C-alpha positions in Angstrom: 8.2 5.7 -27.7 7.1 4.1 -24.5 8.2 0.6 -23.5 5.5 -1.8 -22.4 5.6 -2.6 -18.7 4.5 -5.4 -16.6 3.8 -5.5 -12.8 4.5 -8.4 -10.6 4.4 -9.1 -6.8 7.4 -10.6 -5.1 7.1 -12.5 -1.9 10.2 -11.7 0.1 11.5 -13.5 3.2 13.7 -12.1 5.9 12.5 -8.5 6.0 12.3 -7.5 9.7 12.6 -3.7 9.7 12.7 -0.5 7.7 16.4 -1.0 7.0 15.7 -4.4 5.5 13.0 -2.9 3.3 15.4 -0.2 2.2 18.0 -2.9 1.2 15.3 -4.6 -0.9 14.5 -1.3 -2.5 18.2 -0.8 -3.3 18.3 -4.2 -5.0 15.2 -3.4 -7.0 16.5 0.1 -7.9 19.7 -1.5 -9.2 17.8 -3.7 -11.8 17.9 -2.1 -15.2 14.4 -2.0 -16.5 12.6 -1.6 -13.2 10.4 1.5 -13.6 8.8 1.7 -10.1 8.4 -0.4 -7.0 6.7 -0.4 -3.6 8.1 -2.5 -0.8 5.5 -3.6 1.8 7.3 -4.6 5.1 4.1 -5.8 6.8 3.1 -8.0 3.9 6.7 -9.2 3.2 6.3 -8.4 -0.4 7.0 -5.9 -3.2 5.1 -4.7 -6.2 7.4 -4.1 -9.1 6.7 -2.5 -12.5 9.3 -3.3 -15.1 10.0 -3.5 -18.8 10.0 -7.2 -19.7 12.1 -6.5 -22.8 14.9 -5.4 -20.5 14.6 -7.6 -17.4 12.6 -10.6 -16.4 10.6 -11.1 -13.2 12.9 -14.0 -12.3 16.0 -11.8 -12.7 14.5 -9.2 -10.4 13.7 -11.9 -7.8 17.2 -13.2 -8.1 18.6 -9.7 -7.5 16.6 -9.4 -4.3 17.7 -12.9 -3.3 21.3 -12.0 -3.9 20.9 -9.0 -1.6 20.1 -11.4 1.2 16.3 -11.6 1.1 15.0 -14.7 -0.6 12.4 -13.7 -3.1 10.0 -15.4 -5.5 7.4 -14.2 -8.0 3.9 -14.6 -6.6 1.8 -16.8 -9.0 
């Protein structure tokens, strides 16, 4: 059985280089329920596909913020 997924875009502050983007990727990877993600350093954002029954968009943004890169869900 497949879990339903949702995709959101996070606006992320403080990413300056590839290493920053990698740290954001690590934070996203650590969130249970995240299925895939793409970090865009130039746009200072990330597209994240996740299972909302497991994790919320706000929890994902909080994980990125806790890693040192303030993030919010784009409306």
